[in-house]
Rosetta silent file (secondary structure, phi, psi, omega in degrees, C-alpha in Angstrom):
SEQUENCE: MDFWEFAFVFSVTFVLPLAVLHLVLSYRREKLKLRQGPSLGARELQQLIQQAVEEAQRPLLARIEALERQLKALPGGHESAAHEGRSSPPSPGDS
SCORE:     score description
SCORE:     0.000 S_00000001
   1 L     0.000  119.325  179.905  -13.492  -34.985   33.613 S_00000001
   2 L   -78.940 -174.144 -172.764  -12.279  -32.467   36.187 S_00000001
   3 H   -69.854  -33.393  179.031  -11.276  -28.940   35.569 S_00000001
   4 H   -72.851  -37.466  178.240   -7.601  -29.557   35.080 S_00000001
   5 H   -63.586  -44.317  173.858   -8.142  -32.262   32.510 S_00000001
   6 H   -58.603  -46.317 -179.613  -10.629  -29.875   30.693 S_00000001
   7 H   -56.591  -44.063 -172.208   -8.020  -27.090   30.815 S_00000001
   8 H   -63.926  -54.534 -173.657   -5.238  -29.338   29.531 S_00000001
   9 H   -59.358  -43.231  175.180   -7.441  -30.776   26.681 S_00000001
  10 H   -55.399  -53.063 -175.571   -8.567  -27.209   25.874 S_00000001
  11 H   -70.168  -30.938  176.958   -5.186  -25.707   25.707 S_00000001
  12 H   -78.972  -37.731 -179.853   -3.758  -28.535   23.546 S_00000001
  13 H   -74.432  -39.000 -172.554   -6.778  -28.437   21.131 S_00000001
  14 H  -115.259  -52.332 -169.461   -7.252  -24.777   20.709 S_00000001
  15 H   -68.657  -42.120 -179.034   -4.571  -22.581   22.325 S_00000001
  16 H   -66.630  -44.439  177.180   -1.467  -24.387   21.179 S_00000001
  17 H   -65.965  -34.419 -173.624   -2.391  -24.399   17.384 S_00000001
  18 H   -72.420  -30.784  179.373   -3.517  -20.709   17.573 S_00000001
  19 H   -73.260  -39.786  179.775   -0.105  -19.829   19.275 S_00000001
  20 H   -70.845  -35.296 -172.457    1.849  -21.697   16.593 S_00000001
  21 H   -75.792  -32.043  176.427   -0.193  -20.236   13.809 S_00000001
  22 H   -70.565  -34.898  176.547    0.436  -16.741   15.292 S_00000001
  23 H   -62.462  -44.051 -177.402    4.186  -17.368   15.387 S_00000001
  24 H   -62.476  -52.346 -169.789    4.241  -18.582   11.755 S_00000001
  25 H   -66.972  -36.341  177.136    2.279  -15.657   10.582 S_00000001
  26 H   -64.006  -46.420 -179.513    4.529  -13.159   12.555 S_00000001
  27 H   -58.520  -46.687  175.185    7.568  -14.754   11.116 S_00000001
  28 H   -64.241  -34.348  174.560    6.316  -14.531    7.624 S_00000001
  29 H   -64.162  -52.714  178.812    5.212  -10.879    8.089 S_00000001
  30 H   -61.559  -36.744  176.887    8.600   -9.932    9.258 S_00000001
  31 H   -70.428  -33.477  174.640   10.346  -11.726    6.505 S_00000001
  32 H   -69.807  -39.465  168.186    8.169  -10.051    4.017 S_00000001
  33 H   -52.792  -49.282 -177.320    9.079   -6.667    5.554 S_00000001
  34 H   -67.515  -35.045  174.794   12.697   -7.368    5.314 S_00000001
  35 H   -63.685  -46.149 -174.163   12.459   -8.555    1.740 S_00000001
  36 H   -76.197  -19.978 -179.763   10.543   -5.436    0.561 S_00000001
  37 L    75.715 -179.706 -179.356   13.013   -3.071    2.350 S_00000001
  38 L   -65.814  127.081 -179.227   12.201    0.324    3.700 S_00000001
  39 L   -92.849  142.532  177.359    9.068    1.809    2.020 S_00000001
  40 L   -98.749  140.717  169.960    8.657    5.505    1.208 S_00000001
  41 L   -80.681  169.305 -177.798    5.395    7.344    1.707 S_00000001
  42 H   -62.002  -41.323 -177.888    3.957    9.524   -0.985 S_00000001
  43 H   -67.626  -38.895  178.662    5.051   12.711    0.746 S_00000001
  44 H   -68.634  -36.668 -176.491    8.677   11.532    1.280 S_00000001
  45 H   -69.376  -40.256  175.807    8.757   10.475   -2.363 S_00000001
  46 H   -60.204  -50.423  175.665    7.568   13.883   -3.543 S_00000001
  47 H   -58.221  -40.652 -179.545   10.103   15.607   -1.346 S_00000001
  48 H   -70.828  -39.469  178.763   13.004   13.525   -2.740 S_00000001
  49 H   -69.047  -40.956 -179.441   11.948   14.122   -6.319 S_00000001
  50 H   -62.944  -43.161  178.554   11.507   17.948   -5.721 S_00000001
  51 H   -60.300  -42.505 -178.865   15.006   17.971   -4.024 S_00000001
  52 H   -69.146  -41.093 -179.731   16.612   16.062   -7.009 S_00000001
  53 H   -60.731  -42.301 -178.075   14.969   18.318   -9.478 S_00000001
  54 H   -63.434  -42.079 -177.187   16.131   21.562   -7.602 S_00000001
  55 H   -71.825  -29.445  177.275   19.645   20.214   -7.371 S_00000001
  56 H   -67.695  -40.667 -179.773   19.600   19.350  -11.092 S_00000001
  57 H   -72.764  -31.090 -172.078   18.309   22.885  -12.024 S_00000001
  58 H   -49.867  -50.421 -179.604   20.680   24.850   -9.869 S_00000001
  59 H   -74.083  -30.481  178.522   23.670   24.819  -12.341 S_00000001
  60 H   -68.521  -32.017  176.413   21.437   25.181  -15.282 S_00000001
  61 H   -74.078  -34.969  178.607   19.774   28.307  -13.857 S_00000001
  62 H   -69.762  -38.562  169.948   23.225   29.755  -12.976 S_00000001
  63 H   -52.184  -60.158  178.055   24.254   29.115  -16.572 S_00000001
  64 H   -50.658  -42.652  177.397   21.258   30.818  -17.832 S_00000001
  65 H   -71.427  -28.424  172.128   21.784   33.937  -15.627 S_00000001
  66 H   -74.388  -36.164  175.658   25.355   34.143  -16.838 S_00000001
  67 H   -64.945  -35.594  179.419   24.468   34.018  -20.353 S_00000001
  68 H   -65.314  -40.192  173.653   21.805   36.669  -19.817 S_00000001
  69 H   -60.648  -39.675  174.285   24.536   38.796  -18.154 S_00000001
  70 H   -67.886  -43.529  174.093   26.735   38.396  -21.171 S_00000001
  71 H   -52.624  -43.846 -173.692   23.934   39.133  -23.454 S_00000001
  72 H   -72.415  -28.497  176.456   23.124   42.358  -21.675 S_00000001
  73 H   -75.672  -23.823  177.536   26.781   43.338  -21.649 S_00000001
  74 L   -67.316  142.488  178.356   27.107   43.093  -25.410 S_00000001
  75 L   -62.167  114.640 -178.576   26.453   46.480  -27.243 S_00000001
  76 L    68.357   15.465 -179.724   22.839   46.382  -28.367 S_00000001
  77 H   -70.291  -30.935 -178.939   22.771   42.656  -27.511 S_00000001
  78 H   -65.230  -49.047 -176.642   19.518   42.594  -25.689 S_00000001
  79 H   -70.044  -33.781  173.530   17.549   44.212  -28.489 S_00000001
  80 H   -67.379  -38.737  177.088   19.207   42.260  -31.287 S_00000001
  81 H   -54.932  -50.600 -176.355   18.695   38.988  -29.388 S_00000001
  82 H   -60.771  -39.794  178.264   15.045   39.745  -29.064 S_00000001
  83 H   -77.336  -26.952  176.921   14.661   40.482  -32.791 S_00000001
  84 H   -73.493  -32.682  177.471   16.641   37.437  -33.822 S_00000001
  85 H   -65.261  -33.388 -178.143   14.348   35.086  -31.857 S_00000001
  86 H   -76.521  -63.316 -179.342   11.234   36.479  -33.716 S_00000001
  87 L  -145.379  109.634 -177.715   12.321   36.897  -37.199 S_00000001
  88 L  -114.583  134.429 -177.262   15.819   36.458  -38.410 S_00000001
  89 L   -64.408  152.549 -176.303   16.637   36.636  -42.066 S_00000001
  90 L   -73.222  142.805  176.810   18.146   33.404  -43.393 S_00000001
  91 L   -70.840  153.451  179.462   21.997   33.293  -43.477 S_00000001
  92 L   -63.095  -17.665  176.527   23.688   32.752  -46.777 S_00000001
  93 L   -81.291  -15.025 -178.193   24.831   29.268  -45.735 S_00000001
  94 L   -80.847  132.278 -176.290   21.201   28.153  -45.158 S_00000001
  95 L  -108.934    0.000    0.000   19.340   26.346  -47.990 S_00000001
């Protein structure tokens, strides 16, 4: 068996099956990536959650500030609100 026959038999026996196996595994890997879609890292996910929470809190914080300004604008409102929160006598309608 000369060199070229040996090279041909070697390539058909070993190299060709390995190349086909590599192609099949590469195809399956890419197919799996496409099926899973883009993945997020932990840091990206934390940033997205933090941004969503900040956006959701923004109108609530603005409303709280507006209510606090209204409360301070009432005559004696700040002191009476503080006392109401601690101990308020039951109203006549409460049972």
